[in-house]
C-alpha positions as CSV (number, residue, x, y, z in Angstrom):
1,M,-63.5,73.7,-102.3
2,S,-63.4,74.9,-98.8
3,K,-60.5,75.5,-96.5
4,I,-58.9,72.5,-94.6
5,I,-57.2,73.0,-91.3
6,C,-54.9,70.0,-91.1
7,G,-53.5,70.7,-87.6
8,I,-50.9,72.7,-85.8
9,Q,-47.7,72.4,-87.9
10,Q,-45.4,74.2,-85.5
11,L,-44.9,76.6,-82.7
12,G,-42.5,79.4,-83.7
13,I,-39.8,80.2,-81.0
14,G,-37.5,83.1,-81.2
15,V,-34.1,82.2,-79.7
16,P,-30.6,83.7,-79.2
17,D,-28.8,80.5,-80.3
18,V,-30.6,77.9,-82.5
19,E,-28.0,75.1,-82.1
20,K,-27.8,75.4,-78.3
21,I,-31.5,75.3,-77.6
22,W,-32.3,72.7,-80.3
23,S,-29.9,70.4,-78.5
24,W,-32.0,70.8,-75.4
25,Y,-35.3,70.3,-77.3
26,R,-33.9,67.1,-78.8
27,K,-32.9,65.7,-75.4
28,N,-36.0,66.8,-73.5
29,F,-38.9,67.0,-76.0
30,G,-37.7,64.5,-78.7
31,M,-37.7,67.2,-81.4
32,N,-35.0,65.4,-83.3
33,V,-36.2,65.2,-87.0
34,K,-35.0,68.1,-89.1
35,V,-37.4,69.0,-91.9
36,F,-35.4,72.0,-93.0
37,S,-32.8,74.4,-91.9
38,E,-32.2,77.7,-93.8
39,A,-30.4,81.0,-93.4
40,A,-31.8,83.9,-95.4
41,D,-33.4,87.3,-95.4
42,A,-37.0,87.7,-94.4
43,P,-38.3,90.5,-96.6
44,L,-42.0,89.5,-96.4
45,M,-42.0,90.1,-92.7
46,I,-40.8,93.7,-92.9
47,D,-44.0,95.1,-91.3
48,Y,-43.1,93.1,-88.2
49,T,-39.3,93.7,-88.2
50,G,-39.0,97.5,-87.9
51,N,-39.6,98.3,-91.6
52,K,-36.3,96.8,-92.4
53,V,-35.4,93.5,-94.0
54,Q,-33.8,91.3,-91.4
55,S,-31.7,88.2,-91.8
56,R,-32.3,85.0,-89.8
57,T,-31.8,81.3,-89.6
58,A,-34.7,78.9,-89.1
59,T,-34.9,75.2,-88.3
60,L,-38.1,73.2,-88.4
61,A,-37.9,70.1,-86.1
62,L,-40.5,67.3,-85.4
63,N,-41.0,64.5,-83.0
64,M,-42.1,61.3,-84.8
65,N,-44.4,60.3,-82.0
66,G,-46.7,62.9,-83.5
67,G,-47.8,66.5,-82.7
68,G,-46.7,69.8,-84.1
69,G,-43.0,70.8,-84.4
70,F,-40.9,73.7,-83.4
71,E,-39.7,76.4,-85.9
72,I,-36.6,77.6,-84.0
73,W,-35.8,81.1,-85.3
74,Q,-32.8,83.3,-84.7
75,Y,-31.9,86.7,-86.0
76,T,-28.5,86.9,-87.6
77,S,-28.7,90.6,-88.5
78,R,-29.4,91.9,-85.0
79,N,-29.6,90.7,-81.4
80,T,-32.6,88.7,-80.3
81,E,-34.4,91.0,-77.8
82,K,-36.1,90.0,-74.6
83,P,-39.2,91.8,-73.4
84,S,-38.5,94.9,-71.3
85,F,-40.9,93.6,-68.7
86,T,-41.8,90.2,-67.1
87,P,-44.7,88.8,-69.1
88,Q,-47.5,87.6,-66.8
89,L,-50.5,85.4,-67.0
90,G,-53.2,87.2,-69.0
91,D,-50.8,89.2,-71.1
92,F,-51.7,89.1,-74.8
93,G,-50.0,86.5,-76.9
94,I,-48.7,82.9,-76.8
95,F,-47.8,82.4,-73.1
96,I,-47.3,78.6,-72.9
97,G,-46.7,75.8,-75.4
98,K,-48.4,72.5,-74.7
99,I,-46.4,69.3,-75.1
100,K,-48.1,65.9,-75.1
101,S,-46.9,63.0,-72.9
102,R,-47.6,59.3,-72.9
103,D,-47.1,59.2,-69.2
104,V,-47.1,62.5,-67.3
105,E,-45.6,61.0,-64.1
106,K,-42.7,59.4,-66.0
107,S,-42.1,62.6,-67.8
108,Y,-42.0,64.5,-64.5
109,R,-39.5,62.0,-63.1
110,Y,-37.3,62.3,-66.2
111,Y,-37.1,66.1,-65.9
112,Q,-36.4,65.8,-62.1
113,K,-33.5,63.4,-62.8
114,N,-32.1,65.7,-65.5
115,Q,-32.4,68.8,-63.2
116,C,-34.7,70.7,-65.6
117,N,-36.5,73.8,-64.4
118,L,-39.8,72.3,-63.1
119,L,-42.2,75.1,-62.2
120,S,-44.9,73.0,-60.5
121,N,-45.9,69.6,-59.1
122,I,-48.1,67.3,-61.1
123,E,-51.7,68.7,-60.7
124,K,-55.1,68.1,-62.2
125,T,-56.7,70.3,-64.8
126,P,-60.3,71.3,-64.5
127,E,-61.0,68.4,-66.8
128,G,-59.3,66.0,-64.3
129,K,-56.2,65.3,-66.4
130,K,-52.6,65.3,-65.1
131,H,-50.3,68.2,-66.1
132,F,-47.3,70.2,-65.0
133,L,-45.2,73.1,-66.0
134,I,-41.5,73.3,-67.1
135,S,-39.4,76.1,-68.6
136,D,-36.6,75.7,-71.2
137,P,-33.2,77.3,-70.6
138,N,-34.4,80.5,-72.4
139,G,-37.3,80.9,-69.9
140,N,-40.1,79.8,-72.2
141,Y,-43.0,78.0,-70.5
142,F,-44.2,74.6,-71.5
143,E,-47.2,72.6,-70.1
144,I,-46.8,68.8,-70.2
145,V,-50.2,67.3,-70.8
146,E,-51.7,63.9,-71.4
147,G,-51.6,63.1,-75.1
148,L,-54.9,62.8,-76.9
149,D,-53.4,60.6,-79.7
150,W,-50.2,59.3,-81.1
151,F,-48.7,58.8,-84.6
152,F,-45.9,56.3,-84.0
153,S,-45.0,54.4,-80.9
154,E,-41.3,55.4,-80.7
155,Q,-40.0,55.7,-77.2
156,N,-37.9,58.6,-76.0
157,A,-36.4,59.4,-72.7
158,S,-39.0,62.0,-71.7
159,F,-42.0,60.0,-73.0
160,T,-43.2,63.1,-75.0
161,G,-44.5,63.8,-78.4
162,G,-44.7,67.2,-80.1
163,V,-46.8,70.3,-79.7
164,S,-50.4,69.6,-78.8
165,G,-51.6,73.2,-78.5
166,A,-51.0,76.5,-76.8
167,V,-52.1,78.8,-74.0
168,I,-52.9,82.2,-75.4
169,G,-53.7,85.4,-73.5
170,V,-56.6,87.5,-74.9
171,S,-58.4,90.6,-73.8
172,N,-61.9,89.3,-74.6
173,I,-62.6,85.6,-75.0
174,E,-65.8,86.2,-77.0
175,K,-63.9,88.2,-79.6
176,A,-61.1,85.6,-79.7
177,L,-63.6,82.8,-80.4
178,K,-64.4,84.3,-83.8
179,L,-61.1,83.1,-85.0
180,Y,-60.2,80.1,-82.9
181,R,-63.7,78.5,-82.7
182,D,-65.5,79.8,-85.8
183,I,-62.7,79.6,-88.4
184,L,-60.0,77.3,-87.0
185,N,-62.9,74.9,-85.9
186,Y,-62.0,74.5,-82.2
187,D,-65.7,74.0,-81.5
188,I,-65.7,71.9,-78.3
189,V,-65.6,73.8,-75.0
190,V,-63.9,71.3,-72.7
191,Y,-64.2,73.7,-69.8
192,D,-64.9,77.4,-69.1
193,V,-63.9,78.3,-65.6
194,T,-62.9,81.2,-63.5
195,D,-59.8,79.9,-61.7
196,T,-57.1,81.0,-59.4
197,F,-56.0,77.5,-58.3
198,S,-53.8,75.6,-60.8
199,V,-50.2,75.0,-61.8
200,Y,-50.4,78.5,-63.3
201,Q,-49.9,79.9,-59.8
202,S,-46.2,79.3,-60.2
203,L,-46.1,81.8,-63.1
204,P,-45.7,85.5,-62.8
205,S,-49.0,86.9,-61.4
206,G,-50.4,83.4,-61.6
207,S,-52.5,83.9,-58.5
208,Q,-54.8,86.5,-60.1
209,K,-58.3,85.6,-61.1
210,V,-58.6,84.6,-64.7
211,R,-61.1,83.0,-67.0
212,R,-59.9,79.9,-68.8
213,V,-61.5,78.3,-71.8
214,L,-60.1,75.1,-73.2
215,L,-61.1,74.4,-76.8
216,R,-60.8,71.2,-78.9
217,H,-62.0,70.3,-82.4
218,S,-64.9,67.8,-82.8
219,Q,-63.9,66.7,-86.4
220,I,-60.9,64.6,-87.1
221,R,-58.5,66.7,-89.1
222,K,-58.0,66.0,-92.8
223,G,-55.0,66.6,-95.1
224,P,-51.7,65.1,-95.9
225,F,-50.0,65.5,-92.5
226,A,-53.1,65.5,-90.3
227,Q,-52.4,62.1,-88.8
228,M,-48.9,63.1,-87.8
229,L,-49.9,66.5,-86.4
230,G,-52.7,64.9,-84.4
231,S,-55.5,66.3,-82.2
232,T,-54.8,69.7,-80.6
233,E,-56.3,72.2,-78.2
234,I,-56.2,75.9,-77.6
235,E,-56.6,77.4,-74.1
236,L,-57.7,81.0,-74.0
237,I,-56.8,83.0,-70.9
238,Q,-58.5,86.3,-70.0
239,S,-57.5,88.2,-67.0
240,L,-60.4,89.6,-64.9
241,E,-58.0,92.4,-63.9
242,P,-57.4,93.7,-67.5
243,E,-55.9,97.1,-66.5
244,K,-52.7,95.2,-65.6
245,H,-52.0,93.6,-68.9
246,R,-50.1,94.3,-72.1
247,N,-48.9,92.6,-75.3
248,I,-46.0,90.2,-74.8
249,F,-44.4,91.5,-78.0
250,E,-44.9,95.2,-77.2
251,N,-42.1,97.3,-78.7
252,R,-40.4,94.2,-80.1
253,F,-40.1,92.5,-83.4
254,W,-41.6,89.3,-84.6
255,G,-38.7,86.8,-84.3
256,D,-37.5,88.2,-81.0
257,W,-37.2,86.1,-77.8
258,G,-40.2,83.9,-77.0
259,F,-43.2,82.3,-78.8
260,I,-43.5,84.3,-82.1
261,H,-46.4,82.5,-83.8
262,L,-48.6,79.5,-83.9
263,C,-48.6,77.9,-87.3
264,F,-51.4,75.8,-88.9
265,D,-50.9,73.4,-91.8
266,V,-53.7,74.0,-94.3
267,R,-55.0,73.2,-97.7
268,N,-57.0,75.4,-100.1
269,M,-55.3,78.7,-99.0
270,D,-57.4,80.9,-101.3
271,D,-60.7,79.7,-99.7
272,L,-59.2,80.2,-96.2
273,Q,-58.1,83.7,-97.2
274,K,-61.6,84.6,-98.3
275,E,-63.2,83.2,-95.1
276,L,-60.8,85.0,-92.9
277,S,-61.2,88.3,-94.8
278,E,-64.9,88.2,-94.6
279,N,-64.7,87.7,-90.9
280,G,-62.4,90.6,-90.2
281,F,-59.0,88.7,-90.2
282,P,-57.3,89.8,-93.5
283,F,-53.9,88.4,-94.4
284,T,-51.2,90.8,-93.1
285,V,-48.5,88.8,-94.9
286,D,-48.9,86.6,-97.9
287,S,-46.1,84.9,-99.9
288,G,-48.6,84.7,-102.7
289,S,-47.2,81.6,-104.4
290,T,-44.5,79.0,-103.7
291,F,-42.0,80.3,-101.3
292,D,-38.7,78.4,-101.3
293,M,-37.3,77.4,-97.8
294,G,-34.4,75.5,-99.3
295,E,-35.3,71.9,-98.5
296,A,-39.1,72.6,-98.4
297,S,-41.4,75.0,-100.1
298,G,-45.0,76.3,-99.9
299,R,-47.3,79.3,-99.5
300,F,-47.4,81.0,-96.2
301,A,-49.5,83.8,-94.7
302,Y,-50.2,85.5,-91.4
303,V,-53.2,87.0,-89.7
304,E,-53.5,88.7,-86.3
305,D,-56.0,87.5,-83.7
306,S,-58.2,90.0,-81.9
307,D,-55.2,91.1,-79.8
308,G,-52.5,91.1,-82.4
309,T,-51.1,87.6,-81.8
310,L,-49.6,86.2,-85.0
311,I,-51.2,83.1,-86.5
312,E,-49.4,81.6,-89.5
313,F,-50.8,79.4,-92.2
314,V,-48.7,77.2,-94.4
315,E,-49.8,75.3,-97.5
316,T,-46.9,72.9,-98.1
317,H,-46.0,72.3,-101.7
318,K,-42.8,70.3,-101.3
319,V,-41.3,68.5,-98.4
320,P,-38.2,66.3,-98.0
321,I,-39.0,62.7,-97.1
322,M,-35.6,61.1,-97.4
323,K,-32.8,63.7,-98.1
324,K,-29.9,61.3,-98.7
325,W,-31.9,59.6,-101.5
326,N,-33.0,63.0,-102.8
327,W,-36.7,62.0,-102.2
328,Y,-38.9,65.1,-102.1
329,L,-42.7,64.9,-102.1
330,N,-44.8,67.3,-104.3
331,L,-48.2,67.8,-102.8
332,K,-49.7,70.2,-105.3
333,N,-51.6,67.6,-107.3
334,R,-52.7,65.3,-104.4
335,N,-56.2,65.0,-102.9
336,P,-56.1,67.8,-100.3
337,E,-58.2,65.8,-97.9
338,K,-56.3,62.6,-98.0
339,H,-53.8,61.5,-95.4
340,L,-50.3,60.5,-96.6
341,P,-49.6,56.9,-95.8
342,K,-47.8,56.3,-92.5
343,W,-45.1,54.2,-94.2
344,M,-44.1,57.2,-96.3
345,L,-44.0,59.7,-93.4
346,K,-42.1,57.2,-91.3
347,F,-39.1,57.7,-93.7
348,M,-38.9,61.3,-92.4
349,G,-37.7,59.8,-89.2
350,M,-34.5,58.9,-91.0
351,N,-33.6,62.6,-91.0
352,K,-32.9,62.5,-87.2
353,V,-30.2,64.6,-85.6
354,K,-28.6,63.2,-82.5
């Protein structure tokens, strides 16, 4: 067997108050389906948490229109630390989360009406598609983009689905492609431009000259949750003024304020581990077997990209479908390439939180 990249499962977000920001994400991004919520220690992440076991609470939330979810993560053993400097475009790490919209203009008007912190007007990408920027109450940047595909046709006030990708700062795009293109299979270059004119001008140092490469995958994703997670894209940003840039998580812990990781849902983890290791991306964290997350379980692992940005992989073993009926799905013995039926996944929508 060979590894299967099913899609972006979630974008990890370190926050100071899970319940407060999740309420905002439910209202403005439709992230209202709770997959799990758990408070526990995080001993396996000790290399990224100051060589000390830290406690945390984590909630995984989805939008049933499709797209990746949010893993909203809060320290309970220490304060959640902000960066000591203002991260700027081209700094190394996950800088922007991409959220897909059915109608970019209607989404924009919704955020205007609700007095959200809009950072730009509606503009056109180098591909010619509409997009704009918004920040959440914690100052995290999100790009609202035209959705590539949809899982269900549920309407929500902001016309959005879930996570459809991320903008990641790197020091060298050619080096970064060894992971994102060659292993994660983002093999289509949608555009490769040197650009100073875009919605990014509204961000710190957004007027500097950068190289932007937008990647998508040519193959339809396989796996149990692939239809729900949908098509995704990765935009790599390389500053052409590299002396100015640093790692967004410099002198901080994983789990601190901001985008802490990008997580991919995968099957055949052993084959993925072998391919990653052979190409210079060894697992830095590996749960090794089934890791219990309370209401869900699976194997998880992390690698670092060429600039130390954390990429997580999760092979789901058990997931709640309908909690009040005690209905949990065991995926271990299922065909790893086959999609789960939509009717089954639709029941997950009954786990909504208002």
